[in-house]
C-alpha positions in Angstrom: 112.4 83.8 91.4 112.0 83.4 95.2 112.3 85.6 98.2 110.5 88.7 99.5 110.1 90.2 96.0 108.3 87.2 94.5 106.1 86.9 97.6 105.2 90.6 97.3 104.3 90.2 93.6 102.0 87.3 94.3 99.8 89.3 96.6 97.3 91.9 95.2 98.8 95.3 95.3 97.2 97.7 97.8 97.8 101.5 98.1 99.8 100.8 101.3 101.8 98.1 99.5 102.6 100.4 96.7 103.7 103.1 99.1 106.0 100.7 100.9 107.5 99.6 97.6 108.1 103.2 96.3 109.6 104.2 99.7 112.1 101.3 99.6 112.9 102.1 95.9 113.3 105.8 96.7 115.7 105.2 99.6 117.7 102.8 97.5 117.8 105.2 94.5 118.7 108.1 96.8 121.6 106.3 98.3 122.8 104.9 95.0 122.4 108.4 93.4 124.5 110.0 96.2 127.2 107.4 95.7 127.2 107.6 91.9 127.3 111.4 91.8 130.3 111.3 94.1 132.0 108.9 91.7 131.0 110.7 88.5 131.4 114.4 89.5 134.1 114.2 92.2 135.1 117.8 91.6 131.7 119.2 92.6 131.1 116.5 95.2 134.4 116.1 97.1 132.9 113.9 99.9 130.2 111.3 100.3 128.3 113.5 102.9 127.9 116.3 100.3 126.8 113.8 97.7 124.2 112.2 100.0 123.0 115.7 101.0 122.5 116.6 97.3 120.8 113.3 96.6 118.4 113.8 99.5 117.5 117.4 98.6 117.1 116.4 94.9 114.8 113.4 95.6 112.6 115.5 97.9 112.5 118.2 95.1 113.8 120.8 97.5 117.0 121.6 95.6 118.7 124.3 97.6 121.3 124.8 94.8 124.2 124.8 97.2 125.8 121.9 95.2 124.9 121.1 91.6 126.3 118.6 89.2 128.6 120.0 86.4 129.0 116.8 84.4 126.3 115.4 82.0 126.4 112.1 83.9 125.7 113.9 87.1 122.7 115.7 85.6 121.3 112.4 84.4 121.6 111.1 87.9 119.8 114.2 89.1 117.0 113.7 86.6 116.5 110.1 87.9 116.4 111.3 91.5 113.9 114.1 90.6 111.6 111.7 88.8 111.8 109.2 91.8 110.9 112.0 94.2 107.9 113.0 92.1 106.8 109.4 92.1 107.2 109.2 95.9 105.1 112.3 96.5 102.4 111.1 94.1 102.1 107.6 95.6 102.1 108.9 99.2 99.3 111.4 98.2 97.4 108.7 96.5 97.7 106.4 99.5 96.4 109.0 101.9 93.5 109.9 99.5 92.6 106.2 99.1 92.6 105.7 102.9 90.4 108.8 103.4 87.9 107.7 100.7 87.7 104.2 102.1 87.2 105.5 105.6 84.4 107.8 104.4 82.8 104.9 102.4 82.9 102.7 105.5 81.3 105.4 107.6 78.6 105.9 105.0 77.8 102.2 104.9 77.7 101.9 108.7 75.5 105.0 109.2 73.2 104.1 106.4 72.0 106.6 103.9 68.3 107.4 104.7 67.6 108.6 101.2 69.1 105.5 99.7 67.2 103.3 102.2 63.9 104.9 101.2 64.7 104.5 97.5 65.5 100.9 98.0 62.2 100.4 99.9 60.3 101.9 97.0 62.1 99.6 94.5 61.4 96.6 96.7 57.7 97.5 96.9 57.5 97.9 93.1 59.2 94.6 92.5 56.8 93.0 94.9 53.9 94.4 92.9 55.5 93.1 89.6 55.9 89.7 91.1 52.3 89.6 92.3 51.0 90.7 88.9 53.1 88.1 87.1 51.9 85.4 89.5 48.2 86.3 88.8 48.7 86.2 85.1 50.3 82.7 85.1 48.1 80.1 83.6 47.1 77.2 85.8 
């Protein structure tokens, strides 16, 4: 296996990378779903424009209801599109959340937490006392 996919899989996955993958997959699934629904349920979806419009509103979970699949195959395609849309929303929300948490973590580390610094100073002082006590008790 070579190409962009294999290079992508060799790198550690980040939230941004996951979001990029899910966006590419969502666009692909949306376009494929629009084309498939047009082929499967041609009576309800007489042209490719209507099919793509339906696929877009389904994957974004808007679902105006102006066009709906009548065939079982079309409903299965709709189910796949809905699940893909839910995945897209979830990954985008997780990516934004991860970015905000990382930004807050960096700010906290840069600013320094005075309570944490004081606690670390106390721990360091106690360790120093322990080391001195152990050194005094060593034979020789």
